[in-house]
C-alpha positions as CSV (number, residue, x, y, z in Angstrom):
1,X,14.4,5.9,24.7
2,X,11.6,7.9,23.4
3,X,10.0,6.7,20.0
4,X,11.1,9.9,18.2
5,X,15.0,9.0,19.7
6,X,14.6,5.4,17.9
7,X,13.5,6.8,14.9
8,X,16.7,9.3,14.6
9,X,18.8,6.2,15.7
10,X,17.2,4.1,13.2
11,X,18.0,6.9,10.6
12,X,21.4,7.7,11.4
13,X,22.4,3.9,11.6
14,X,20.5,3.8,8.0
15,X,22.9,6.8,6.7
16,X,26.0,5.7,8.4
17,X,26.2,2.1,7.3
18,X,25.9,0.1,3.9
19,X,22.4,-1.3,3.1
20,X,20.9,-5.0,3.7
21,X,19.8,-6.6,0.7
22,X,16.4,-8.0,0.9
23,X,17.0,-11.1,-0.9
24,X,14.0,-13.0,-2.3
25,X,13.1,-15.7,0.1
26,X,12.5,-18.9,-1.7
27,X,8.9,-20.2,-0.8
28,X,7.6,-23.3,-1.0
29,X,4.6,-24.5,-2.8
30,X,1.1,-22.6,-2.4
31,X,-0.5,-23.5,0.7
32,X,-4.3,-22.9,0.7
33,X,-5.3,-25.2,3.7
34,X,-6.3,-23.1,6.6
35,X,-4.2,-23.3,9.7
36,X,-0.7,-22.6,10.9
37,X,2.1,-21.6,8.1
38,X,5.4,-22.2,9.9
39,X,8.0,-19.9,8.9
40,X,11.5,-20.5,8.6
41,X,14.5,-18.7,10.2
42,X,16.2,-16.1,7.9
43,X,19.2,-13.9,8.4
44,X,18.8,-10.5,6.9
45,X,22.7,-9.4,6.8
46,X,26.0,-10.4,8.4
47,X,28.2,-8.9,10.9
48,X,28.3,-5.2,10.9
49,X,24.7,-5.1,9.1
50,X,22.6,-1.9,9.5
51,X,18.9,-1.4,9.8
52,X,16.9,-3.4,6.6
53,X,14.6,-5.4,5.5
54,X,14.4,-9.3,7.4
55,X,12.8,-11.6,4.7
56,X,10.0,-14.1,6.6
57,X,8.9,-17.1,5.0
58,X,5.4,-17.4,4.2
59,X,5.2,-20.9,2.7
60,X,3.3,-20.0,-0.6
61,X,3.5,-18.2,-3.5
62,X,1.3,-15.7,-4.1
63,X,2.1,-12.1,-5.2
64,X,1.0,-10.2,-2.0
65,X,0.1,-6.5,-2.9
66,X,-2.1,-5.8,-0.1
67,X,-0.5,-5.5,3.2
68,X,-1.6,-3.6,6.1
69,X,0.8,-3.4,9.4
70,X,-1.5,-3.7,12.8
71,X,1.5,-3.9,15.0
72,X,4.9,-4.8,15.2
73,X,3.6,-8.5,15.8
74,X,0.3,-8.3,13.8
75,X,0.1,-8.2,10.4
76,X,-2.3,-9.0,6.9
77,X,-1.4,-9.5,3.2
78,X,-3.8,-10.2,0.8
79,X,-2.9,-11.2,-2.9
80,X,-3.7,-13.9,-6.0
81,X,-5.0,-16.8,-6.3
82,X,-7.5,-15.1,-3.3
83,X,-4.7,-15.5,-0.8
84,X,-4.9,-13.6,2.6
85,X,-2.3,-14.8,5.6
86,X,-2.3,-13.0,9.0
87,X,0.0,-13.3,11.2
88,X,0.5,-12.2,15.4
89,X,3.7,-13.5,16.1
90,X,6.0,-10.9,13.8
91,X,6.1,-13.6,11.0
92,X,7.5,-16.5,12.6
93,X,3.9,-18.2,11.6
94,X,0.9,-17.0,8.9
95,X,-1.9,-18.5,9.4
96,X,-3.9,-19.1,5.6
97,X,-7.1,-17.3,6.1
98,X,-8.1,-17.2,2.7
99,X,-11.8,-17.0,2.0
100,X,-13.4,-20.6,1.0
101,X,-14.0,-20.1,-2.8
102,X,-12.1,-17.2,-3.5
103,X,-9.4,-18.9,-5.9
104,X,-10.1,-16.9,-8.9
105,X,-10.1,-13.7,-7.0
106,X,-7.2,-11.2,-7.6
107,X,-6.8,-9.4,-4.0
108,X,-5.0,-6.0,-4.0
109,X,-6.1,-4.1,-1.0
110,X,-6.6,-5.3,3.0
111,X,-7.4,-2.9,5.5
112,X,-7.5,-4.1,8.9
113,X,-8.8,-2.8,12.5
114,X,-6.8,-5.1,14.5
115,X,-5.7,-8.8,14.6
116,X,-9.5,-10.2,14.5
117,X,-11.5,-7.6,12.1
118,X,-10.4,-6.8,8.6
119,X,-11.6,-5.8,5.0
120,X,-10.5,-7.3,1.4
121,X,-10.9,-5.7,-1.9
122,X,-10.9,-8.0,-4.9
123,X,-10.3,-6.4,-8.4
124,X,-11.6,-6.6,-11.7
125,X,-14.2,-5.7,-14.3
126,X,-17.8,-6.6,-13.0
127,X,-18.4,-8.8,-10.5
128,X,-14.7,-9.6,-9.9
129,X,-14.8,-6.5,-8.1
130,X,-16.0,-7.6,-4.5
131,X,-14.7,-6.3,-0.9
132,X,-15.3,-9.3,2.0
133,X,-14.9,-8.8,5.6
134,X,-14.2,-11.1,8.9
135,X,-14.3,-10.5,12.2
136,X,-12.8,-13.3,13.5
137,X,-9.3,-13.3,12.3
138,X,-10.3,-15.1,8.9
139,X,-11.8,-18.0,10.6
140,X,-14.9,-17.1,8.6
141,X,-15.8,-14.5,5.5
142,X,-19.0,-12.7,4.8
143,X,-19.1,-11.0,0.9
144,X,-20.5,-7.3,1.3
145,X,-20.1,-5.9,-2.0
146,X,-20.1,-7.4,-5.5
147,X,-19.8,-5.1,-8.2
148,X,-23.2,-5.1,-10.4
149,X,-21.5,-2.6,-13.1
150,X,-19.4,-4.0,-16.0
151,X,-18.1,-0.7,-16.6
152,X,-16.8,-0.4,-13.2
153,X,-13.2,-1.6,-11.7
154,X,-12.2,-1.1,-8.2
155,X,-8.6,-0.6,-7.3
156,X,-8.4,0.5,-3.7
157,X,-10.3,0.9,0.0
158,X,-9.4,3.1,2.9
159,X,-10.8,3.9,6.2
160,X,-11.2,7.1,7.9
161,X,-11.8,5.0,11.3
162,X,-13.6,1.5,12.4
163,X,-17.1,2.6,11.1
164,X,-16.5,4.9,7.8
165,X,-15.0,4.1,4.5
166,X,-14.3,4.6,0.9
167,X,-13.7,2.3,-1.9
168,X,-12.8,3.8,-5.5
169,X,-13.2,2.2,-9.1
170,X,-12.0,3.7,-12.3
171,X,-13.9,6.2,-14.3
172,X,-17.5,5.2,-15.2
173,X,-19.2,7.7,-17.7
174,X,-15.8,9.9,-17.1
175,X,-15.9,10.6,-13.5
176,X,-14.2,8.1,-10.8
177,X,-17.1,6.0,-9.0
178,X,-16.7,6.0,-5.1
179,X,-18.2,3.4,-2.9
180,X,-19.0,4.5,1.0
181,X,-19.4,2.6,4.1
182,X,-20.6,3.3,7.3
183,X,-20.6,0.6,9.1
184,X,-17.2,-0.8,9.1
185,X,-17.9,-2.3,5.7
186,X,-21.1,-4.6,6.7
187,X,-22.5,-2.2,3.4
188,X,-22.1,0.0,0.8
189,X,-23.2,2.5,-1.2
190,X,-22.3,4.6,-4.8
191,X,-21.7,7.9,-4.0
192,X,-23.3,10.6,-6.1
193,X,-20.6,12.0,-8.6
194,X,-21.7,15.6,-8.8
195,X,-18.9,16.6,-7.0
196,X,-16.4,14.6,-8.8
197,X,-14.1,16.1,-11.7
198,X,-14.3,14.4,-15.5
199,X,-11.6,12.2,-15.8
200,X,-9.0,12.7,-18.2
201,X,-9.0,10.7,-21.6
202,X,-7.1,7.5,-20.5
203,X,-6.8,8.6,-16.8
204,X,-7.5,5.5,-14.1
205,X,-6.1,4.3,-10.6
206,X,-3.4,1.7,-10.1
207,X,-4.4,-1.4,-8.0
208,X,-0.3,-1.8,-7.6
209,X,-0.2,-1.7,-3.8
210,X,-3.1,-1.0,-2.2
211,X,-2.3,2.8,-2.4
212,X,-4.3,5.0,-5.1
213,X,-6.3,5.8,-2.4
214,X,-5.5,7.0,1.3
215,X,-6.8,8.9,4.2
216,X,-5.8,11.0,7.0
217,X,-8.1,12.0,10.0
218,X,-11.6,11.8,10.0
219,X,-12.6,13.4,6.4
220,X,-9.6,13.9,4.2
221,X,-9.0,11.2,1.5
222,X,-6.8,11.5,-1.6
223,X,-6.7,9.4,-4.9
224,X,-4.1,8.8,-7.2
225,X,-4.5,8.6,-10.8
226,X,-2.1,7.4,-13.8
227,X,-2.7,6.9,-17.7
228,X,-3.8,10.1,-18.3
229,X,-1.7,13.2,-20.0
230,X,-1.0,13.8,-16.4
231,X,-0.6,12.2,-13.3
232,X,-3.0,13.6,-10.7
233,X,-4.3,13.4,-7.3
234,X,-7.8,14.1,-6.3
235,X,-8.6,15.2,-2.9
236,X,-11.6,15.7,-0.6
237,X,-12.3,16.9,2.6
238,X,-15.5,15.8,2.8
239,X,-15.6,11.9,3.0
240,X,-15.5,11.8,-1.0
241,X,-18.8,14.1,-1.8
242,X,-16.5,16.8,-3.4
243,X,-13.2,16.9,-4.8
244,X,-10.5,18.8,-6.3
245,X,-8.0,17.9,-8.8
246,X,-3.8,18.6,-9.2
247,X,-1.3,17.4,-11.0
248,X,1.6,15.8,-9.1
249,X,4.1,16.3,-11.6
250,X,4.5,12.4,-11.5
251,X,5.4,11.8,-15.6
252,X,2.0,10.1,-17.1
253,X,1.0,10.3,-20.5
254,X,0.5,6.5,-21.0
255,X,-1.6,3.5,-19.4
256,X,1.7,2.5,-17.7
257,X,2.5,5.8,-15.9
258,X,1.4,7.9,-13.1
259,X,0.8,8.3,-9.9
260,X,0.9,4.5,-8.1
261,X,0.9,5.4,-4.2
262,X,0.2,7.9,-1.3
263,X,1.1,8.2,2.2
264,X,-0.2,10.9,4.5
265,X,1.2,11.6,7.7
266,X,-1.3,14.1,8.5
267,X,-4.1,16.2,6.5
268,X,-1.1,18.7,5.1
269,X,1.8,16.3,4.4
270,X,1.6,13.9,2.0
271,X,4.3,12.2,-0.7
272,X,3.6,10.9,-3.9
273,X,5.5,7.6,-6.0
274,X,4.9,6.0,-9.0
275,X,6.5,6.0,-12.7
276,X,6.5,3.7,-15.6
277,X,6.0,0.0,-13.9
278,X,7.6,-1.3,-17.3
279,X,11.0,-2.5,-16.7
280,X,12.3,-1.2,-19.6
281,X,11.5,2.0,-19.7
282,X,12.8,5.0,-17.0
283,X,11.1,6.7,-14.3
284,X,12.0,10.3,-14.3
285,X,10.3,12.2,-11.2
286,X,9.1,9.3,-9.6
287,X,8.4,11.1,-6.3
288,X,6.5,14.4,-5.3
289,X,5.7,15.9,-1.5
290,X,2.7,18.4,-0.9
291,X,2.8,20.2,2.6
292,X,-0.8,22.4,1.6
293,X,-3.0,18.9,1.7
294,X,-2.3,18.2,-2.0
295,X,-3.3,21.7,-3.4
296,X,0.2,21.6,-5.2
297,X,3.0,19.3,-5.4
298,X,6.6,19.7,-5.8
299,X,8.8,16.6,-7.5
300,X,12.0,15.8,-5.3
301,X,15.0,16.9,-6.1
302,X,16.6,14.0,-6.0
303,X,13.9,11.4,-6.8
304,X,14.1,7.1,-6.3
305,X,15.9,6.0,-9.4
306,X,12.9,4.6,-10.7
307,X,9.7,3.1,-10.6
308,X,8.2,2.9,-6.7
309,X,4.8,1.7,-6.1
310,X,4.5,2.0,-2.4
311,X,5.4,4.3,0.4
312,X,5.0,4.6,3.9
313,X,5.7,7.3,6.8
314,X,8.1,6.3,9.7
315,X,6.0,6.5,12.9
316,X,6.9,9.1,14.8
317,X,8.7,11.1,12.5
318,X,7.9,14.3,10.8
319,X,10.6,13.6,8.2
320,X,11.2,9.7,7.4
321,X,9.6,7.4,5.1
322,X,10.4,4.3,3.0
323,X,9.6,4.1,-1.0
324,X,9.5,0.1,-2.3
325,X,9.3,-0.9,-5.8
326,X,10.6,-4.2,-8.0
327,X,14.1,-2.8,-7.8
328,X,14.4,-1.7,-4.4
329,X,13.6,0.4,-1.1
330,X,14.3,3.7,-0.6
331,X,14.7,6.3,2.8
332,X,13.9,10.1,2.6
333,X,14.8,11.7,5.8
334,X,13.9,15.2,4.5
335,X,10.0,14.9,4.2
336,X,10.4,13.7,0.5
337,X,12.8,16.1,-1.3
338,X,15.9,13.4,-1.4
339,X,16.0,10.0,-1.3
340,X,18.5,7.0,-0.7
341,X,18.5,3.5,-2.1
342,X,19.0,1.2,1.1
343,X,17.9,-1.8,0.0
344,X,17.8,-3.9,-3.2
345,X,15.2,-6.4,-2.7
346,X,11.6,-6.3,-4.7
347,X,8.6,-5.2,-3.0
348,X,5.3,-4.2,-3.8
349,X,3.7,-2.3,-1.0
350,X,4.8,-1.0,2.5
351,X,3.0,-0.3,5.7
352,X,4.1,0.8,9.2
353,X,2.3,0.6,12.5
354,X,1.9,3.1,15.4
355,X,4.0,0.8,17.4
356,X,7.2,1.4,15.3
357,X,6.2,-2.2,13.3
358,X,7.5,-1.7,9.5
359,X,6.2,-4.5,6.8
360,X,6.6,-4.8,2.9
361,X,5.0,-7.8,0.6
362,X,5.4,-8.4,-2.8
363,X,5.8,-11.8,-5.5
364,X,6.6,-15.3,-4.7
365,X,5.1,-14.8,-0.9
366,X,7.8,-12.3,0.0
367,X,7.4,-10.6,2.9
368,X,9.7,-8.9,5.2
369,X,9.8,-7.1,8.4
370,X,12.2,-3.5,9.1
371,X,14.9,-4.6,12.0
372,X,18.0,-3.0,13.4
373,X,21.0,-4.8,13.6
374,X,24.0,-4.5,15.5
375,X,26.7,-2.3,13.5
């Protein structure tokens, strides 16, 4: 069966059956010792179940807002208390590769080129914002950037290829600040801000799931915002030198509301998700789509029912994507116009690899793989 056929079959099974609940997996005490962390077997659904999340045990209680799916077998997660884990066997076991002495850092984004080379971003004001890189699967790490400006707060990082990447900070002197690398994250430089539009009062990025800065192709990059009067998406077609800003239709107007996550399957077709992250507040119009690279956005006609922090296109599909948040996972099969809840588990971020492997992660060490069970 072709990859496209597998995707269509997956979508068909989801729409024809009941959802599989990705129940929170009880995790053991935090493990910071370097070395393999064995995973317990876990059933994702009973007989007659359809595709859904299969939780895998990580053995830690960190909250993983940083996630990158390298393949069906290999994934990295990064989170609270300076924790970084890596699996190379589909989640059956995890190796704790946390950087030594990083226990006070809050990792919110991780980008990996393969199972050995990865970059992690720690967030926070001033020197709390740092970037580290490994070339040996996490056995050793090198700090390649430490923010010297107390006014800056870095939220997300993205790469166009193995050499070129960007990181973004909340506004400094009224404009979002952009870091650039041309050597795979081994060194970083602040880009000039002359091509960056002025930030709105109160506007900032959300370090919620590693998707406030995303790229597609060799030069295009998008930046998601909230907190201002409108939730905006900024686009650059020249690797961050010049930008344009457009309202995405996702309500903002409060420090807790706006666009939290972006995903582009190419330089034209993108999905934005967000809302209000406070559990007691509604999140109408929690998703929007663009077909012109972010020049215009249209809110979903049937949006996710609540705040969503992350979104990912299903590989080899032009129309299917998943969005996740604290109250569940939603599926779209029409490019983001309508959404249907297919899982009620809590996840902060989702990512899919080119070979079809999809992963999600969240609080209490929670990580899951997308699997298909016999119907």
